[in-house]
C-alpha positions in Angstrom: 31.2 -17.0 166.8 29.6 -14.7 164.1 26.1 -13.6 163.6 24.0 -14.0 160.4 20.9 -11.8 160.0 17.9 -13.0 158.1 14.4 -11.6 157.7 11.5 -12.8 160.0 9.7 -14.7 157.3 12.7 -16.8 156.4 13.4 -17.5 160.1 9.8 -18.6 160.7 10.0 -21.0 157.8 13.3 -22.4 159.1 11.7 -22.8 162.6 8.8 -24.7 161.1 11.2 -27.0 159.2 13.2 -27.6 162.4 10.1 -28.6 164.3 9.0 -31.0 161.6 12.4 -32.6 161.1 13.6 -32.7 164.7 16.8 -30.7 164.1 18.2 -27.3 165.0 18.3 -24.0 163.3 22.1 -24.1 163.5 22.2 -27.4 161.8 19.9 -26.3 159.0 22.0 -23.1 158.4 25.3 -25.1 158.4 23.9 -27.6 156.0 22.6 -24.9 153.7 25.9 -23.0 153.7 27.9 -26.1 153.1 25.6 -27.0 150.2 25.9 -23.5 148.8 29.7 -23.5 149.0 30.0 -26.9 147.5 27.8 -25.9 144.6 29.6 -22.6 143.9 33.2 -23.6 144.8 35.4 -21.7 142.3 38.2 -24.2 142.3 35.9 -27.1 141.3 34.3 -24.9 138.6 37.7 -24.0 137.1 38.8 -27.6 137.2 35.7 -28.8 135.4 36.0 -26.0 132.8 39.6 -27.1 131.9 38.4 -30.7 131.3 35.9 -29.6 128.6 36.8 -30.0 124.9 35.0 -28.6 122.0 33.3 -31.1 119.7 35.2 -31.9 116.5 32.8 -29.9 114.2 33.4 -26.8 116.3 37.2 -27.3 116.4 37.2 -27.1 112.6 35.8 -23.6 112.9 38.5 -22.2 115.0 40.0 -19.0 113.6 37.3 -18.7 110.9 36.6 -15.1 112.0 40.2 -14.1 112.8 40.8 -10.6 111.6 37.2 -9.6 111.4 37.1 -6.0 112.6 33.7 -4.7 111.7 30.2 -6.0 111.2 30.3 -5.4 107.4 32.9 -8.0 106.8 31.6 -10.6 104.3 32.9 -13.5 106.3 30.8 -12.5 109.3 27.7 -11.8 107.2 28.0 -15.2 105.5 27.9 -17.0 108.9 25.1 -14.9 110.3 22.8 -15.5 107.3 
């Protein structure tokens, strides 16, 4: 078993929540951590990112700035205006 340290204000809020919802501090902490891990799971984020495709109008613009090396290039200035 490991220990997690939180400030007194947060613990007091959790205690109040526990009393109102007839649960335990441990259950609230577990549910919170599981929710956090599910939301920020790296493998799911990477998998979702690989499914995304650019819209057709952006696909047509691929490579338009290839070779631009400085901010004075006319191609870059044309797009920024």
